[in-house]
C-alpha positions in Angstrom: 0.0 0.0 0.0 1.3 3.5 -1.0 1.8 5.9 1.9 2.5 9.5 1.2 6.0 10.8 1.9 6.1 13.0 5.0 8.5 15.9 5.7 9.1 16.5 9.4 9.7 20.2 9.8 11.5 21.5 12.9 13.3 24.5 14.2 16.5 23.8 15.9 18.1 27.2 15.6 20.3 28.2 18.5 19.4 31.9 18.5 16.2 33.7 18.0 15.9 37.4 17.1 14.6 39.3 20.1 14.7 36.3 22.4 17.2 34.7 24.8 19.5 32.0 23.4 18.1 28.6 23.6 19.8 26.2 25.9 21.6 23.1 24.6 19.1 20.9 26.4 16.2 22.7 24.6 17.9 22.1 21.2 18.4 18.4 22.1 14.8 18.1 23.1 13.7 19.5 19.7 15.9 17.1 17.8 14.8 14.2 20.0 11.2 15.0 19.3 11.8 15.1 15.6 13.6 11.8 15.7 10.8 10.2 17.7 8.1 11.4 15.3 10.3 10.1 12.4 10.6 6.7 14.0 6.9 6.4 14.8 5.9 7.3 11.2 8.5 4.9 9.8 7.0 2.1 11.9 3.7 2.8 10.3 5.2 2.4 6.9 5.7 6.1 5.9 8.8 7.4 4.1 10.0 10.4 6.1 12.6 13.1 6.0 13.6 15.6 8.7 14.1 19.1 7.5 15.4 21.8 9.8 14.3 25.4 9.2 17.4 27.5 8.4 16.7 31.2 8.9 20.1 32.4 7.9 19.4 31.5 4.3 15.6 30.9 3.9 16.1 30.4 0.1 18.2 27.3 0.6 15.6 26.0 3.1 12.8 26.5 0.6 14.8 24.8 -2.2 15.3 21.8 0.1 11.6 21.8 0.9 10.6 21.9 -2.7 13.2 19.3 -3.8 11.8 16.6 -1.5 8.2 17.3 -2.4 6.7 15.4 0.4 2.9 15.1 0.2 2.5 15.8 3.9 4.3 18.2 6.3 4.5 17.3 10.0 5.2 20.7 11.5 7.1 20.7 14.8 8.2 24.3 14.4 7.0 26.3 17.4 8.4 29.7 16.6 10.0 31.8 13.9 13.4 33.2 15.0 12.3 32.9 18.7 8.9 34.5 18.1 5.8 32.3 18.6 3.4 34.8 17.2 3.2 33.1 13.8 2.7 29.5 15.2 -1.0 29.3 14.3 -0.4 30.2 10.6 
């Protein structure tokens, strides 16, 4: 049975504009969560790919996102450059 490819999107940036630096344990937690989602989806038979948002060069990030062309995006991103105001969008 065909299962749509899933892109697991996460933000593991160390610094956010206008916010305090993230701790190393927070970064580890984000990456651990992305890996756990990937493992769970893989056990269900889905093809997955983790993709980290790179704010320093958003064009490269968008090229990577379009290159993979996953049918579904599992969004683990909780903020944009340390700001959670766009989370619902």
